[in-house]
PDBQT receptor file of N, H, CA, C and O in Angstrom, charges set to zero:
ATOM      1  N   MET A   1     108.282 161.683  77.388  1.00  0.00    +0.000 N 
ATOM      2  CA  MET A   1     106.957 161.670  76.968  1.00  0.00    +0.000 C 
ATOM      3  C   MET A   1     106.036 162.341  78.372  1.00  0.00    +0.000 C 
ATOM      4  O   MET A   1     105.451 163.411  78.203  1.00  0.00    +0.000 OA
ATOM      5  N   LEU A   2     105.982 161.808  79.400  1.00  0.00    +0.000 N 
ATOM      6  H   LEU A   2     106.457 160.939  79.537  1.00  0.00    +0.000 HD
ATOM      7  CA  LEU A   2     105.213 161.745  80.611  1.00  0.00    +0.000 C 
ATOM      8  C   LEU A   2     105.990 163.198  81.242  1.00  0.00    +0.000 C 
ATOM      9  O   LEU A   2     105.271 163.978  81.866  1.00  0.00    +0.000 OA
ATOM     10  N   VAL A   3     107.077 163.442  81.108  1.00  0.00    +0.000 N 
ATOM     11  H   VAL A   3     107.661 162.807  80.602  1.00  0.00    +0.000 HD
ATOM     12  CA  VAL A   3     107.469 164.872  81.757  1.00  0.00    +0.000 C 
ATOM     13  C   VAL A   3     107.052 165.917  80.852  1.00  0.00    +0.000 C 
ATOM     14  O   VAL A   3     106.625 166.978  81.307  1.00  0.00    +0.000 OA
ATOM     15  N   GLY A   4     107.147 165.691  79.498  1.00  0.00    +0.000 N 
ATOM     16  H   GLY A   4     107.494 164.829  79.128  1.00  0.00    +0.000 HD
ATOM     17  CA  GLY A   4     106.615 166.787  78.667  1.00  0.00    +0.000 C 
ATOM     18  C   GLY A   4     105.093 167.179  78.859  1.00  0.00    +0.000 C 
ATOM     19  O   GLY A   4     104.687 168.341  78.862  1.00  0.00    +0.000 OA
ATOM     20  N   LYS A   5     104.306 166.050  79.019  1.00  0.00    +0.000 N 
ATOM     21  H   LYS A   5     104.635 165.106  79.016  1.00  0.00    +0.000 HD
ATOM     22  CA  LYS A   5     102.814 166.226  79.333  1.00  0.00    +0.000 C 
ATOM     23  C   LYS A   5     102.869 166.863  80.577  1.00  0.00    +0.000 C 
ATOM     24  O   LYS A   5     102.081 167.803  80.681  1.00  0.00    +0.000 OA
ATOM     25  N   LEU A   6     103.636 166.604  81.645  1.00  0.00    +0.000 N 
ATOM     26  H   LEU A   6     104.277 165.841  81.561  1.00  0.00    +0.000 HD
ATOM     27  CA  LEU A   6     103.532 167.313  82.890  1.00  0.00    +0.000 C 
ATOM     28  C   LEU A   6     103.928 168.648  82.957  1.00  0.00    +0.000 C 
ATOM     29  O   LEU A   6     103.443 169.357  83.838  1.00  0.00    +0.000 OA
ATOM     30  N   THR A   7     104.757 169.112  82.143  1.00  0.00    +0.000 N 
ATOM     31  H   THR A   7     105.151 168.535  81.428  1.00  0.00    +0.000 HD
ATOM     32  CA  THR A   7     105.480 170.521  81.634  1.00  0.00    +0.000 C 
ATOM     33  C   THR A   7     104.228 171.426  81.185  1.00  0.00    +0.000 C 
ATOM     34  O   THR A   7     103.858 172.499  81.661  1.00  0.00    +0.000 OA
ATOM     35  N   LEU A   8     103.625 170.591  80.007  1.00  0.00    +0.000 N 
ATOM     36  H   LEU A   8     103.926 169.719  79.620  1.00  0.00    +0.000 HD
ATOM     37  CA  LEU A   8     102.491 171.146  79.125  1.00  0.00    +0.000 C 
ATOM     38  C   LEU A   8     101.198 171.666  80.315  1.00  0.00    +0.000 C 
ATOM     39  O   LEU A   8     100.576 172.728  80.347  1.00  0.00    +0.000 OA
ATOM     40  N   THR A   9     101.123 170.627  81.100  1.00  0.00    +0.000 N 
ATOM     41  H   THR A   9     101.629 169.765  81.074  1.00  0.00    +0.000 HD
ATOM     42  CA  THR A   9      99.907 170.755  82.259  1.00  0.00    +0.000 C 
ATOM     43  C   THR A   9     100.393 172.035  83.266  1.00  0.00    +0.000 C 
ATOM     44  O   THR A   9      99.569 172.878  83.623  1.00  0.00    +0.000 OA
ATOM     45  N   ALA A  10     101.601 172.085  83.622  1.00  0.00    +0.000 N 
ATOM     46  H   ALA A  10     102.270 171.400  83.332  1.00  0.00    +0.000 HD
ATOM     47  CA  ALA A  10     102.109 173.115  84.655  1.00  0.00    +0.000 C 
ATOM     48  C   ALA A  10     101.956 174.398  83.870  1.00  0.00    +0.000 C 
ATOM     49  O   ALA A  10     101.614 175.344  84.580  1.00  0.00    +0.000 OA
ATOM     50  N   THR A  11     102.138 174.704  82.459  1.00  0.00    +0.000 N 
ATOM     51  H   THR A  11     102.416 173.936  81.882  1.00  0.00    +0.000 HD
ATOM     52  CA  THR A  11     101.988 175.957  81.711  1.00  0.00    +0.000 C 
ATOM     53  C   THR A  11     100.461 176.150  81.731  1.00  0.00    +0.000 C 
ATOM     54  O   THR A  11     100.076 177.291  81.986  1.00  0.00    +0.000 OA
ATOM     55  N   LYS A  12      99.531 175.198  81.498  1.00  0.00    +0.000 N 
ATOM     56  H   LYS A  12      99.843 174.271  81.290  1.00  0.00    +0.000 HD
ATOM     57  CA  LYS A  12      98.190 175.456  81.598  1.00  0.00    +0.000 C 
ATOM     58  C   LYS A  12      97.753 176.202  82.865  1.00  0.00    +0.000 C 
ATOM     59  O   LYS A  12      97.155 177.279  82.861  1.00  0.00    +0.000 OA
ATOM     60  N   ILE A  13      98.145 175.457  84.027  1.00  0.00    +0.000 N 
ATOM     61  H   ILE A  13      98.631 174.583  84.031  1.00  0.00    +0.000 HD
ATOM     62  CA  ILE A  13      97.926 175.774  85.353  1.00  0.00    +0.000 C 
ATOM     63  C   ILE A  13      98.180 177.310  85.579  1.00  0.00    +0.000 C 
ATOM     64  O   ILE A  13      97.340 178.101  86.007  1.00  0.00    +0.000 OA
ATOM     65  N   ALA A  14      99.584 177.630  85.191  1.00  0.00    +0.000 N 
ATOM     66  H   ALA A  14     100.267 176.988  84.843  1.00  0.00    +0.000 HD
ATOM     67  CA  ALA A  14     100.182 178.845  85.240  1.00  0.00    +0.000 C 
ATOM     68  C   ALA A  14      99.365 179.963  84.592  1.00  0.00    +0.000 C 
ATOM     69  O   ALA A  14      99.326 181.078  85.112  1.00  0.00    +0.000 OA
ATOM     70  N   LYS A  15      98.686 179.664  83.415  1.00  0.00    +0.000 N 
ATOM     71  H   LYS A  15      98.718 178.758  82.993  1.00  0.00    +0.000 HD
ATOM     72  CA  LYS A  15      97.833 180.489  82.829  1.00  0.00    +0.000 C 
ATOM     73  C   LYS A  15      96.613 180.559  83.427  1.00  0.00    +0.000 C 
ATOM     74  O   LYS A  15      96.005 181.623  83.308  1.00  0.00    +0.000 OA
ATOM     75  N   GLU A  16      96.081 179.614  84.082  1.00  0.00    +0.000 N 
ATOM     76  H   GLU A  16      96.575 178.750  84.179  1.00  0.00    +0.000 HD
ATOM     77  CA  GLU A  16      94.831 179.692  84.787  1.00  0.00    +0.000 C 
ATOM     78  C   GLU A  16      94.843 180.448  85.984  1.00  0.00    +0.000 C 
ATOM     79  O   GLU A  16      93.882 181.153  86.290  1.00  0.00    +0.000 OA
ATOM     80  N   LEU A  17      95.879 180.352  86.695  1.00  0.00    +0.000 N 
ATOM     81  H   LEU A  17      96.659 179.779  86.446  1.00  0.00    +0.000 HD
ATOM     82  CA  LEU A  17      96.359 181.103  87.913  1.00  0.00    +0.000 C 
ATOM     83  C   LEU A  17      96.501 182.617  87.760  1.00  0.00    +0.000 C 
ATOM     84  O   LEU A  17      96.189 183.460  88.601  1.00  0.00    +0.000 OA
ATOM     85  N   GLY A  18      97.030 182.824  86.535  1.00  0.00    +0.000 N 
ATOM     86  H   GLY A  18      97.284 182.139  85.852  1.00  0.00    +0.000 HD
ATOM     87  CA  GLY A  18      97.243 184.289  85.984  1.00  0.00    +0.000 C 
ATOM     88  C   GLY A  18      98.796 184.547  86.182  1.00  0.00    +0.000 C 
ATOM     89  O   GLY A  18      99.160 185.666  85.819  1.00  0.00    +0.000 OA
ATOM     90  N   PHE A  19      99.672 183.800  86.639  1.00  0.00    +0.000 N 
ATOM     91  H   PHE A  19      99.377 182.891  86.934  1.00  0.00    +0.000 HD
ATOM     92  CA  PHE A  19     101.033 184.205  86.649  1.00  0.00    +0.000 C 
ATOM     93  C   PHE A  19     101.995 183.774  85.334  1.00  0.00    +0.000 C 
ATOM     94  O   PHE A  19     103.195 184.048  85.335  1.00  0.00    +0.000 OA
ATOM     95  N   ALA A  20     101.413 183.140  84.321  1.00  0.00    +0.000 N 
ATOM     96  H   ALA A  20     100.438 182.917  84.320  1.00  0.00    +0.000 HD
ATOM     97  CA  ALA A  20     102.322 182.613  83.102  1.00  0.00    +0.000 C 
ATOM     98  C   ALA A  20     102.818 183.847  82.517  1.00  0.00    +0.000 C 
ATOM     99  O   ALA A  20     103.988 183.700  82.161  1.00  0.00    +0.000 OA
ATOM    100  N   ASP A  21     102.392 184.932  82.300  1.00  0.00    +0.000 N 
ATOM    101  H   ASP A  21     101.442 185.051  82.589  1.00  0.00    +0.000 HD
ATOM    102  CA  ASP A  21     102.802 186.086  81.467  1.00  0.00    +0.000 C 
ATOM    103  C   ASP A  21     104.116 186.719  82.253  1.00  0.00    +0.000 C 
ATOM    104  O   ASP A  21     105.115 187.056  81.619  1.00  0.00    +0.000 OA
ATOM    105  N   ASP A  22     104.025 186.848  83.657  1.00  0.00    +0.000 N 
ATOM    106  H   ASP A  22     103.213 186.574  84.173  1.00  0.00    +0.000 HD
ATOM    107  CA  ASP A  22     104.908 187.558  84.495  1.00  0.00    +0.000 C 
ATOM    108  C   ASP A  22     106.064 186.399  84.761  1.00  0.00    +0.000 C 
ATOM    109  O   ASP A  22     107.157 186.775  85.185  1.00  0.00    +0.000 OA
ATOM    110  N   GLY A  23     105.856 185.168  84.545  1.00  0.00    +0.000 N 
ATOM    111  H   GLY A  23     104.968 184.862  84.201  1.00  0.00    +0.000 HD
ATOM    112  CA  GLY A  23     106.889 184.164  84.707  1.00  0.00    +0.000 C 
ATOM    113  C   GLY A  23     106.675 183.128  86.061  1.00  0.00    +0.000 C 
ATOM    114  O   GLY A  23     106.014 183.551  87.009  1.00  0.00    +0.000 OA
ATOM    115  N   TYR A  24     107.192 181.923  86.099  1.00  0.00    +0.000 N 
ATOM    116  H   TYR A  24     107.729 181.579  85.329  1.00  0.00    +0.000 HD
ATOM    117  CA  TYR A  24     106.983 180.878  86.930  1.00  0.00    +0.000 C 
ATOM    118  C   TYR A  24     107.982 180.058  86.784  1.00  0.00    +0.000 C 
ATOM    119  O   TYR A  24     108.604 180.023  85.722  1.00  0.00    +0.000 OA
ATOM    120  N   ARG A  25     108.281 179.299  87.794  1.00  0.00    +0.000 N 
ATOM    121  H   ARG A  25     107.776 179.328  88.656  1.00  0.00    +0.000 HD
ATOM    122  CA  ARG A  25     109.469 177.978  87.756  1.00  0.00    +0.000 C 
ATOM    123  C   ARG A  25     108.593 176.562  88.060  1.00  0.00    +0.000 C 
ATOM    124  O   ARG A  25     107.773 176.379  88.960  1.00  0.00    +0.000 OA
ATOM    125  N   VAL A  26     108.977 175.756  87.159  1.00  0.00    +0.000 N 
ATOM    126  H   VAL A  26     109.643 175.905  86.428  1.00  0.00    +0.000 HD
ATOM    127  CA  VAL A  26     108.475 174.449  87.384  1.00  0.00    +0.000 C 
ATOM    128  C   VAL A  26     109.598 173.485  88.114  1.00  0.00    +0.000 C 
ATOM    129  O   VAL A  26     110.684 173.332  87.555  1.00  0.00    +0.000 OA
ATOM    130  N   VAL A  27     109.368 172.949  89.155  1.00  0.00    +0.000 N 
ATOM    131  H   VAL A  27     108.486 173.073  89.609  1.00  0.00    +0.000 HD
ATOM    132  CA  VAL A  27     110.283 172.196  89.963  1.00  0.00    +0.000 C 
ATOM    133  C   VAL A  27     109.778 170.815  90.047  1.00  0.00    +0.000 C 
ATOM    134  O   VAL A  27     108.643 170.496  90.402  1.00  0.00    +0.000 OA
ATOM    135  N   MET A  28     110.971 169.828  89.596  1.00  0.00    +0.000 N 
ATOM    136  H   MET A  28     111.893 170.087  89.308  1.00  0.00    +0.000 HD
ATOM    137  CA  MET A  28     110.630 168.350  90.048  1.00  0.00    +0.000 C 
ATOM    138  C   MET A  28     111.671 168.082  91.183  1.00  0.00    +0.000 C 
ATOM    139  O   MET A  28     112.859 168.264  90.917  1.00  0.00    +0.000 OA
ATOM    140  N   ASN A  29     111.349 167.713  92.278  1.00  0.00    +0.000 N 
ATOM    141  H   ASN A  29     110.384 167.565  92.494  1.00  0.00    +0.000 HD
ATOM    142  CA  ASN A  29     112.469 167.417  93.285  1.00  0.00    +0.000 C 
ATOM    143  C   ASN A  29     112.607 165.718  93.264  1.00  0.00    +0.000 C 
ATOM    144  O   ASN A  29     111.699 164.892  93.171  1.00  0.00    +0.000 OA
ATOM    145  N   CYS A  30     113.910 165.524  93.369  1.00  0.00    +0.000 N 
ATOM    146  H   CYS A  30     114.648 166.195  93.444  1.00  0.00    +0.000 HD
ATOM    147  CA  CYS A  30     114.071 164.024  92.973  1.00  0.00    +0.000 C 
ATOM    148  C   CYS A  30     114.847 163.348  94.331  1.00  0.00    +0.000 C 
ATOM    149  O   CYS A  30     115.978 163.727  94.633  1.00  0.00    +0.000 OA
ATOM    150  N   ASN A  31     114.249 162.486  94.985  1.00  0.00    +0.000 N 
ATOM    151  H   ASN A  31     113.330 162.179  94.739  1.00  0.00    +0.000 HD
ATOM    152  CA  ASN A  31     114.975 161.652  96.042  1.00  0.00    +0.000 C 
ATOM    153  C   ASN A  31     115.383 162.702  97.235  1.00  0.00    +0.000 C 
ATOM    154  O   ASN A  31     115.372 163.918  97.044  1.00  0.00    +0.000 OA
ATOM    155  N   GLU A  32     115.722 162.138  98.409  1.00  0.00    +0.000 N 
ATOM    156  H   GLU A  32     115.731 161.151  98.564  1.00  0.00    +0.000 HD
ATOM    157  CA  GLU A  32     115.651 162.762  99.551  1.00  0.00    +0.000 C 
ATOM    158  C   GLU A  32     116.535 164.345  99.760  1.00  0.00    +0.000 C 
ATOM    159  O   GLU A  32     116.139 165.407 100.240  1.00  0.00    +0.000 OA
ATOM    160  N   GLN A  33     117.825 163.966  99.194  1.00  0.00    +0.000 N 
ATOM    161  H   GLN A  33     118.146 163.104  98.804  1.00  0.00    +0.000 HD
ATOM    162  CA  GLN A  33     118.688 165.056  99.374  1.00  0.00    +0.000 C 
ATOM    163  C   GLN A  33     118.198 166.222  98.213  1.00  0.00    +0.000 C 
ATOM    164  O   GLN A  33     118.758 167.318  98.163  1.00  0.00    +0.000 OA
ATOM    165  N   GLY A  34     117.244 165.900  97.422  1.00  0.00    +0.000 N 
ATOM    166  H   GLY A  34     116.789 165.010  97.462  1.00  0.00    +0.000 HD
ATOM    167  CA  GLY A  34     116.868 166.705  96.275  1.00  0.00    +0.000 C 
ATOM    168  C   GLY A  34     115.552 167.444  96.744  1.00  0.00    +0.000 C 
ATOM    169  O   GLY A  34     115.005 168.268  96.010  1.00  0.00    +0.000 OA
ATOM    170  N   GLY A  35     115.060 167.114  98.014  1.00  0.00    +0.000 N 
ATOM    171  H   GLY A  35     115.504 166.445  98.610  1.00  0.00    +0.000 HD
ATOM    172  CA  GLY A  35     114.036 167.665  98.584  1.00  0.00    +0.000 C 
ATOM    173  C   GLY A  35     112.661 166.976  98.346  1.00  0.00    +0.000 C 
ATOM    174  O   GLY A  35     111.588 167.535  98.570  1.00  0.00    +0.000 OA
ATOM    175  N   GLN A  36     112.814 165.522  97.800  1.00  0.00    +0.000 N 
ATOM    176  H   GLN A  36     113.686 165.068  97.617  1.00  0.00    +0.000 HD
ATOM    177  CA  GLN A  36     111.482 164.965  97.650  1.00  0.00    +0.000 C 
ATOM    178  C   GLN A  36     110.978 164.260  98.791  1.00  0.00    +0.000 C 
ATOM    179  O   GLN A  36     111.743 163.500  99.387  1.00  0.00    +0.000 OA
ATOM    180  N   SER A  37     109.618 164.428  99.236  1.00  0.00    +0.000 N 
ATOM    181  H   SER A  37     108.996 165.045  98.752  1.00  0.00    +0.000 HD
ATOM    182  CA  SER A  37     109.022 163.873 100.345  1.00  0.00    +0.000 C 
ATOM    183  C   SER A  37     108.079 163.114 100.092  1.00  0.00    +0.000 C 
ATOM    184  O   SER A  37     107.774 162.209 100.869  1.00  0.00    +0.000 OA
ATOM    185  N   VAL A  38     107.428 163.338  98.944  1.00  0.00    +0.000 N 
ATOM    186  H   VAL A  38     107.675 164.073  98.312  1.00  0.00    +0.000 HD
ATOM    187  CA  VAL A  38     106.233 162.350  98.384  1.00  0.00    +0.000 C 
ATOM    188  C   VAL A  38     106.973 161.434  97.286  1.00  0.00    +0.000 C 
ATOM    189  O   VAL A  38     107.592 161.930  96.345  1.00  0.00    +0.000 OA
ATOM    190  N   TYR A  39     106.848 160.028  97.501  1.00  0.00    +0.000 N 
ATOM    191  H   TYR A  39     106.345 159.625  98.266  1.00  0.00    +0.000 HD
ATOM    192  CA  TYR A  39     107.769 159.541  96.407  1.00  0.00    +0.000 C 
ATOM    193  C   TYR A  39     106.758 158.952  95.171  1.00  0.00    +0.000 C 
ATOM    194  O   TYR A  39     106.428 157.776  95.019  1.00  0.00    +0.000 OA
ATOM    195  N   HIS A  40     106.445 159.878  94.506  1.00  0.00    +0.000 N 
ATOM    196  H   HIS A  40     106.714 160.833  94.630  1.00  0.00    +0.000 HD
ATOM    197  CA  HIS A  40     105.794 159.700  93.191  1.00  0.00    +0.000 C 
ATOM    198  C   HIS A  40     105.872 160.816  92.302  1.00  0.00    +0.000 C 
ATOM    199  O   HIS A  40     106.142 161.906  92.807  1.00  0.00    +0.000 OA
ATOM    200  N   ILE A  41     105.659 160.732  90.901  1.00  0.00    +0.000 N 
ATOM    201  H   ILE A  41     105.440 159.846  90.491  1.00  0.00    +0.000 HD
ATOM    202  CA  ILE A  41     106.160 161.703  90.107  1.00  0.00    +0.000 C 
ATOM    203  C   ILE A  41     105.186 163.041  90.270  1.00  0.00    +0.000 C 
ATOM    204  O   ILE A  41     103.974 162.884  90.129  1.00  0.00    +0.000 OA
ATOM    205  N   HIS A  42     105.609 164.080  90.506  1.00  0.00    +0.000 N 
ATOM    206  H   HIS A  42     106.594 164.208  90.621  1.00  0.00    +0.000 HD
ATOM    207  CA  HIS A  42     104.851 165.361  90.539  1.00  0.00    +0.000 C 
ATOM    208  C   HIS A  42     105.640 166.590  90.328  1.00  0.00    +0.000 C 
ATOM    209  O   HIS A  42     106.862 166.587  90.475  1.00  0.00    +0.000 OA
ATOM    210  N   LEU A  43     104.980 167.626  89.991  1.00  0.00    +0.000 N 
ATOM    211  H   LEU A  43     103.987 167.628  89.871  1.00  0.00    +0.000 HD
ATOM    212  CA  LEU A  43     105.955 168.958  89.671  1.00  0.00    +0.000 C 
ATOM    213  C   LEU A  43     105.304 169.984  90.541  1.00  0.00    +0.000 C 
ATOM    214  O   LEU A  43     104.098 170.062  90.775  1.00  0.00    +0.000 OA
ATOM    215  N   HIS A  44     106.267 170.773  90.997  1.00  0.00    +0.000 N 
ATOM    216  H   HIS A  44     107.246 170.710  90.806  1.00  0.00    +0.000 HD
ATOM    217  CA  HIS A  44     105.666 172.077  91.629  1.00  0.00    +0.000 C 
ATOM    218  C   HIS A  44     105.673 173.429  90.571  1.00  0.00    +0.000 C 
ATOM    219  O   HIS A  44     106.623 173.783  89.873  1.00  0.00    +0.000 OA
ATOM    220  N   CYS A  45     104.590 173.948  90.646  1.00  0.00    +0.000 N 
ATOM    221  H   CYS A  45     103.818 173.660  91.213  1.00  0.00    +0.000 HD
ATOM    222  CA  CYS A  45     104.687 175.310  89.827  1.00  0.00    +0.000 C 
ATOM    223  C   CYS A  45     104.739 176.355  90.624  1.00  0.00    +0.000 C 
ATOM    224  O   CYS A  45     103.834 176.516  91.443  1.00  0.00    +0.000 OA
ATOM    225  N   LEU A  46     105.715 177.185  90.543  1.00  0.00    +0.000 N 
ATOM    226  H   LEU A  46     106.450 177.054  89.878  1.00  0.00    +0.000 HD
ATOM    227  CA  LEU A  46     105.674 178.363  91.371  1.00  0.00    +0.000 C 
ATOM    228  C   LEU A  46     105.552 179.601  90.629  1.00  0.00    +0.000 C 
ATOM    229  O   LEU A  46     106.116 179.775  89.549  1.00  0.00    +0.000 OA
ATOM    230  N   GLY A  47     104.913 180.350  91.126  1.00  0.00    +0.000 N 
ATOM    231  H   GLY A  47     104.454 180.208  92.003  1.00  0.00    +0.000 HD
ATOM    232  CA  GLY A  47     104.699 181.827  90.561  1.00  0.00    +0.000 C 
ATOM    233  C   GLY A  47     103.904 182.916  91.589  1.00  0.00    +0.000 C 
ATOM    234  O   GLY A  47     103.689 182.726  92.787  1.00  0.00    +0.000 OA
ATOM    235  N   GLY A  48     103.560 183.997  90.869  1.00  0.00    +0.000 N 
ATOM    236  H   GLY A  48     103.734 184.151  89.897  1.00  0.00    +0.000 HD
ATOM    237  CA  GLY A  48     102.872 184.946  91.587  1.00  0.00    +0.000 C 
ATOM    238  C   GLY A  48     103.597 185.779  92.321  1.00  0.00    +0.000 C 
ATOM    239  O   GLY A  48     103.002 186.628  92.984  1.00  0.00    +0.000 OA
ATOM    240  N   ARG A  49     104.987 185.707  92.352  1.00  0.00    +0.000 N 
ATOM    241  H   ARG A  49     105.470 185.016  91.814  1.00  0.00    +0.000 HD
ATOM    242  CA  ARG A  49     105.754 186.525  93.228  1.00  0.00    +0.000 C 
ATOM    243  C   ARG A  49     107.400 186.679  92.459  1.00  0.00    +0.000 C 
ATOM    244  O   ARG A  49     107.688 185.794  91.654  1.00  0.00    +0.000 OA
ATOM    245  N   GLN A  50     108.182 187.517  92.656  1.00  0.00    +0.000 N 
ATOM    246  H   GLN A  50     107.948 188.237  93.310  1.00  0.00    +0.000 HD
ATOM    247  CA  GLN A  50     109.509 187.648  92.310  1.00  0.00    +0.000 C 
ATOM    248  C   GLN A  50     110.169 186.172  93.068  1.00  0.00    +0.000 C 
ATOM    249  O   GLN A  50     109.983 185.856  94.242  1.00  0.00    +0.000 OA
ATOM    250  N   LEU A  51     110.835 185.532  92.228  1.00  0.00    +0.000 N 
ATOM    251  H   LEU A  51     110.986 185.789  91.274  1.00  0.00    +0.000 HD
ATOM    252  CA  LEU A  51     111.350 184.310  92.575  1.00  0.00    +0.000 C 
ATOM    253  C   LEU A  51     112.945 184.511  92.301  1.00  0.00    +0.000 C 
ATOM    254  O   LEU A  51     113.298 185.054  91.254  1.00  0.00    +0.000 OA
ATOM    255  N   THR A  52     113.841 184.095  93.196  1.00  0.00    +0.000 N 
ATOM    256  H   THR A  52     113.555 183.654  94.046  1.00  0.00    +0.000 HD
ATOM    257  CA  THR A  52     115.380 184.228  93.282  1.00  0.00    +0.000 C 
ATOM    258  C   THR A  52     115.844 183.259  93.195  1.00  0.00    +0.000 C 
ATOM    259  O   THR A  52     115.274 182.197  93.445  1.00  0.00    +0.000 OA
ATOM    260  N   TRP A  53     117.407 183.428  92.683  1.00  0.00    +0.000 N 
ATOM    261  H   TRP A  53     117.870 184.290  92.480  1.00  0.00    +0.000 HD
ATOM    262  CA  TRP A  53     118.221 182.374  92.700  1.00  0.00    +0.000 C 
ATOM    263  C   TRP A  53     119.588 182.471  93.405  1.00  0.00    +0.000 C 
ATOM    264  O   TRP A  53     120.207 183.513  93.189  1.00  0.00    +0.000 OA
ATOM    265  N   PRO A  54     120.137 181.598  94.177  1.00  0.00    +0.000 N 
ATOM    266  CA  PRO A  54     119.609 180.328  94.243  1.00  0.00    +0.000 C 
ATOM    267  C   PRO A  54     118.356 180.036  95.106  1.00  0.00    +0.000 C 
ATOM    268  O   PRO A  54     118.249 180.611  96.189  1.00  0.00    +0.000 OA
ATOM    269  N   PRO A  55     117.383 179.154  94.677  1.00  0.00    +0.000 N 
ATOM    270  CA  PRO A  55     116.326 178.968  95.356  1.00  0.00    +0.000 C 
ATOM    271  C   PRO A  55     116.570 178.585  96.954  1.00  0.00    +0.000 C 
ATOM    272  O   PRO A  55     117.684 178.289  97.388  1.00  0.00    +0.000 OA
ATOM    273  N   GLY A  56     115.484 178.628  97.689  1.00  0.00    +0.000 N 
ATOM    274  H   GLY A  56     114.579 178.868  97.337  1.00  0.00    +0.000 HD
ATOM    275  CA  GLY A  56     115.788 178.123  99.035  1.00  0.00    +0.000 C 
ATOM    276  C   GLY A  56     115.823 179.188 100.026  1.00  0.00    +0.000 C 
ATOM    277  O   GLY A  56     116.065 178.928 101.205  1.00  0.00    +0.000 OA
TER     278      GLY A  56
């Protein structure tokens, strides 16, 4: 339920920032090897440019 609310909020932010229509990525890093440096739940909303795969 919490992750769903965070995802909906990320969508709202992407719309407000103007990159929802072109596409964006929502990322949640988990633990040290997953890239987490702040140990509380949060999402990263990435957009506004062409994103590649694999990330990094």
